Each structure stands twice: as structure tokens, then as C-alpha cells.
N, C-alpha and C positions, 0 to 999 in steps of 0.2 A: 521519606521518599526513597525509592529504589534507584539503582545506578542508571537504569535505562531512562527514567524520567529526568534524572540529573543531566544526562547527556543531551536529551532533547531540549531541556531548558537552557543549557549552555549554548547550544546551537542557535536557539531562538534569540537569546541575548546578544550573541555575536552578530547575528544578522541585523537585529534592531539597531545596534550601535553603528554598524557599517552603513545601513540604508535608511534608518529611521523607522518609527513605528508605523506610520501611514503607508509606507511602501513595502512593508514586510507582510507576506501572506503565509498562511499555513503551508501552502505548496512550497514556498521558499524554504521554510524550516524543514519540511519533510525531505526535500531534495538534499539540503546540506547534511542532514543527519544520515541519510542513506549513503550518500557519496563519501562521507567521512569514514563510514564503516566498511563500505564495499565499493572499491574503485572500478571493479569489473563485474559483469553479470555472473561470471563463473565463481566469484567469491561468495555468492549467496549461500552455497552449500554449508558454510560455517555457521550460518544463521538458523538453519532448519531446526536443530534441536530446541531452540528457544521459542519456536512457533507453536508449542502445545500448551503446557500449563502456564508459562510465563508470557503468553502472547497478548495479554490485556492492553498494555500501553501501545504496542505496535498496531494492534487491531484498531484502537481508538484513533491514532494518527491517520492510518490508512482510510478508515471509515469517514472521518471528517474531511479528508482530502477529496475522496470520491464523491461524497454527498455534496460538496461544493460545486460539482460539475453536473449535478442532477437537478431536476425540477420536481416539485410536488411535496405534499405534506409528509410523506413517508420516505423522503430521500435518504435519511440516515439508516433506516431499516433495510431499504433496498441495497444501499451501498454495503452494508454489513453482510447481507446474503451473498453478494457477488464476491466479496473479499474472502468469505469462508469457502466458497466453491473454489476459488483460485488457490487458497491455502491447501485444500484437499488434494489438488493436482500436484502441488509442490511436494507435499509429504508422501503422496502415493502416486508416483508418475506412471506406473503400469496402467494402461487404459485402452479401451477400444476407441476412445475419442481421438481423432487424428490431430496430434500435437507435435509431430516430429520436426516441423519447421514453423517459423513465424507465419508464413503464408497460410499453411493449413490451419493454424490456430485462429488467425484472423478470419478466415473464411467460415470456420465453424461458429465462431462467436457472432459473426454477421448474420448467419442463418438462424441460429438458435438462441443466442443470449440477448443480442440487441433488441429484438422484438419484445422482450420481457421488461425493458426499461420504461419508466413512466414518461 
């Protein structure tokens, strides 16, 4: 098992010990894992080099988290597409898509991405 998977499993185990298996969700584990590594949004730039060839474990956690909020038989596939689109904006931020503020990004997503959800 790789170091990333070890850290995720350690975070899951700690959360289960603290709150119990029934009250621990994948969302809880994802939050603990992300917050342990990146206390501020600005710290995410350290993570970007790992989002290409070694992104498998991160993609899996993100896909499962987002799929848990979607409905439909293809929720995992739809979640993966949205995560890969987001990843492309993180890795290549120069774009004609208006993303210079959270408000612009939300408005664009509401107009063009949300209608694509099942």
C-alpha cells in the first residue's frame, strides 16, 4: 500500500475510534484527511504536482464523496467527470471561463454544469 492510502486509512481509523463506525462517513474521512494536509485553501498549491500520475487514490476518495451526493445509476461516472474537469482547471488555471472569484465560478457552474447532473 502507498503512503497516501496509509494516511487515508489512518485518518479513517482515528475517526472511527473517536466517533464509532456507524457515525463515520466517507465525507468525515475525506475532510479529516484534507484538513490534516491543507489547513488553508492556499496550501493546495503544494498538492498540485501529485494530481497527475499519482492521482488515483485522491480521485477515488473525491469520486466516492461526490457520488454520495448524486442520484442515479451512473453517479460514480458522473462524479468522476466533474472531478476531472475541476482538476483540469486546477492544473491549468488560464481560461476564458470566468473563475476569478467564487461568485463567478458559482454562477458559471449554475448555468452550465448543474444542468448536466442527473
